[in-house]
C-alpha positions as a Markdown table, in Angstrom:
| # | Residue | x | y | z |
|---|---|---|---|---|
| 1 | Met | -25.4 | 28.5 | -31.7 |
| 2 | Asp | -27.3 | 31.6 | -32.6 |
| 3 | Ala | -26.4 | 35.0 | -32.2 |
| 4 | Ser | -28.5 | 35.8 | -29.0 |
| 5 | Ile | -26.7 | 33.3 | -27.0 |
| 6 | Arg | -23.4 | 34.0 | -28.8 |
| 7 | Ser | -23.6 | 37.7 | -28.0 |
| 8 | Ala | -25.2 | 37.8 | -24.5 |
| 9 | Ala | -21.8 | 38.2 | -22.9 |
| 10 | Val | -18.2 | 37.2 | -22.9 |
| 11 | Ser | -17.9 | 34.9 | -19.6 |
| 12 | Pro | -19.0 | 31.4 | -19.9 |
| 13 | Trp | -21.1 | 31.5 | -16.9 |
| 14 | Ala | -23.2 | 34.7 | -18.6 |
| 15 | Leu | -23.4 | 32.9 | -22.0 |
| 16 | Tyr | -24.7 | 29.8 | -19.7 |
| 17 | Thr | -27.4 | 31.9 | -17.8 |
| 18 | Glu | -28.8 | 33.7 | -21.0 |
| 19 | Ala | -29.3 | 30.4 | -22.6 |
| 20 | Ala | -30.9 | 28.8 | -19.5 |
| 21 | Arg | -33.5 | 32.5 | -19.8 |
| 22 | Gln | -34.4 | 30.8 | -23.0 |
| 23 | Gly | -35.0 | 27.5 | -21.7 |
| 24 | Arg | -32.1 | 25.8 | -23.3 |
| 25 | Leu | -28.9 | 24.4 | -22.0 |
| 26 | Leu | -25.4 | 25.2 | -22.8 |
| 27 | Tyr | -22.6 | 23.0 | -22.5 |
| 28 | Gln | -19.1 | 23.1 | -23.6 |
| 29 | Val | -16.4 | 21.1 | -25.8 |
| 30 | Asp | -12.8 | 20.8 | -25.4 |
| 31 | Pro | -11.3 | 21.6 | -29.2 |
| 32 | Ala | -8.4 | 19.0 | -28.8 |
| 33 | Ser | -10.2 | 16.2 | -27.5 |
| 34 | Gly | -13.8 | 16.8 | -28.7 |
| 35 | Arg | -15.0 | 15.9 | -25.4 |
| 36 | Ala | -18.2 | 17.5 | -23.9 |
| 37 | Phe | -18.0 | 19.0 | -20.3 |
| 38 | Phe | -20.3 | 21.1 | -17.9 |
| 39 | Pro | -20.5 | 23.3 | -15.9 |
| 40 | Pro | -19.0 | 26.0 | -18.0 |
| 41 | Arg | -15.6 | 27.5 | -17.6 |
| 42 | Pro | -13.1 | 29.5 | -19.2 |
| 43 | Val | -10.9 | 26.7 | -20.4 |
| 44 | Ala | -11.2 | 23.1 | -21.0 |
| 45 | Pro | -10.2 | 21.1 | -18.2 |
| 46 | Glu | -8.1 | 18.7 | -20.4 |
| 47 | Ser | -6.3 | 20.8 | -22.8 |
| 48 | Gly | -6.6 | 24.1 | -21.3 |
| 49 | Arg | -7.5 | 25.5 | -24.4 |
| 50 | Pro | -10.7 | 28.0 | -24.7 |
| 51 | Pro | -13.7 | 25.6 | -25.5 |
| 52 | Glu | -16.3 | 25.9 | -28.0 |
| 53 | Ser | -19.9 | 26.4 | -26.6 |
| 54 | Arg | -23.0 | 24.4 | -27.9 |
| 55 | Leu | -26.7 | 24.0 | -27.2 |
| 56 | Ser | -27.7 | 20.7 | -26.0 |
| 57 | Asp | -30.7 | 19.3 | -27.5 |
| 58 | Gly | -32.1 | 18.8 | -24.0 |
| 59 | Arg | -32.3 | 14.7 | -24.1 |
| 60 | Gly | -30.8 | 12.5 | -21.5 |
| 61 | Thr | -31.2 | 9.4 | -19.2 |
| 62 | Ile | -31.1 | 9.4 | -15.7 |
| 63 | Tyr | -27.9 | 7.9 | -14.3 |
| 64 | Ser | -28.5 | 8.1 | -10.6 |
| 65 | Val | -31.3 | 9.4 | -8.5 |
| 66 | Thr | -32.7 | 10.2 | -5.0 |
| 67 | Cys | -35.6 | 11.6 | -3.4 |
| 68 | Ile | -35.2 | 13.9 | -0.8 |
| 69 | Ala | -38.1 | 14.2 | 1.9 |
| 70 | Gly | -39.2 | 17.6 | 2.9 |
| 71 | Arg | -42.2 | 19.9 | 4.2 |
| 72 | Ala | -43.2 | 20.8 | 0.7 |
| 73 | Gly | -43.1 | 17.2 | -0.4 |
| 74 | Pro | -40.6 | 14.8 | -1.8 |
| 75 | Arg | -38.0 | 16.4 | -4.2 |
| 76 | Ile | -36.3 | 14.0 | -6.9 |
| 77 | Met | -32.5 | 14.9 | -7.5 |
| 78 | Ala | -30.8 | 13.1 | -10.1 |
| 79 | Leu | -27.7 | 12.9 | -12.4 |
| 80 | Val | -28.5 | 13.1 | -15.8 |
| 81 | Asp | -26.5 | 11.7 | -18.7 |
| 82 | Leu | -27.3 | 14.0 | -21.8 |
| 83 | Ala | -27.0 | 12.7 | -25.4 |
| 84 | Glu | -23.9 | 15.0 | -26.0 |
| 85 | Gly | -21.8 | 13.1 | -23.6 |
| 86 | Phe | -21.7 | 15.3 | -20.4 |
| 87 | Arg | -23.8 | 14.8 | -16.8 |
| 88 | Val | -25.5 | 17.1 | -15.0 |
| 89 | Leu | -26.9 | 17.5 | -11.5 |
| 90 | Ala | -30.6 | 18.4 | -11.9 |
| 91 | Arg | -34.1 | 18.4 | -10.4 |
| 92 | Ile | -36.9 | 15.9 | -11.8 |
| 93 | Glu | -40.3 | 17.0 | -12.0 |
| 94 | Gly | -43.5 | 15.6 | -13.5 |
| 95 | Ala | -42.6 | 12.0 | -12.1 |
| 96 | Ala | -43.7 | 10.0 | -8.8 |
| 97 | Pro | -40.5 | 9.3 | -6.9 |
| 98 | Glu | -40.8 | 5.5 | -7.6 |
| 99 | Ala | -41.2 | 6.1 | -11.4 |
| 100 | Ala | -38.1 | 8.4 | -11.5 |
| 101 | Ala | -35.8 | 5.1 | -11.8 |
| 102 | Ile | -32.0 | 4.7 | -13.4 |
| 103 | Gly | -32.5 | 4.4 | -16.9 |
| 104 | Leu | -35.6 | 6.7 | -17.4 |
| 105 | Ala | -35.4 | 8.8 | -20.5 |
| 106 | Val | -35.8 | 12.5 | -19.5 |
| 107 | Arg | -35.7 | 15.8 | -21.4 |
| 108 | Leu | -35.0 | 19.2 | -20.4 |
| 109 | Arg | -37.9 | 21.6 | -19.0 |
| 110 | Pro | -37.6 | 25.4 | -18.6 |
| 111 | Ala | -36.5 | 26.3 | -15.2 |
| 112 | Pro | -38.7 | 28.6 | -13.0 |
| 113 | Ala | -37.9 | 32.3 | -13.9 |
| 114 | Ala | -36.8 | 33.3 | -10.5 |
| 115 | Gln | -33.9 | 30.5 | -10.9 |
| 116 | Pro | -33.1 | 30.3 | -14.7 |
| 117 | Glu | -29.9 | 28.4 | -13.9 |
| 118 | Leu | -31.7 | 25.7 | -12.0 |
| 119 | Leu | -31.7 | 22.5 | -14.3 |
| 120 | Val | -35.1 | 20.7 | -14.4 |
| 121 | Phe | -36.0 | 17.6 | -16.3 |
| 122 | Glu | -39.3 | 15.5 | -16.9 |
| 123 | Pro | -39.9 | 12.2 | -18.2 |
| 124 | Ala | -39.6 | 12.2 | -21.9 |
| 125 | Ala | -42.8 | 11.3 | -24.1 |
| 126 | Pro | -42.7 | 7.6 | -25.3 |
């Protein structure tokens, strides 16, 4: 992890939001088990030890998906399994509702500046 993320703040949430402002996704790993987890927290859920923070490469696969009808049009929400071994809830953009299917390869896309903590993915290039 580069120094600009590490020195951003002390709390895990502050580290996460700083990475998000840079268009990157921070996750954590339990040093005892090596298991990745998200969202960030001060102690690892399995061992209770301070976790290691890492940056995801942003590649994942849709595990589950739903389309929510709204006044502004449909919004696609999905559980995305990341390559590093953790799962997140995210918005899917750049895909028609019928194309956003289980198993679709996706990649992280920078979130809107007003909501840097919002996770947004788009279909990965073939």
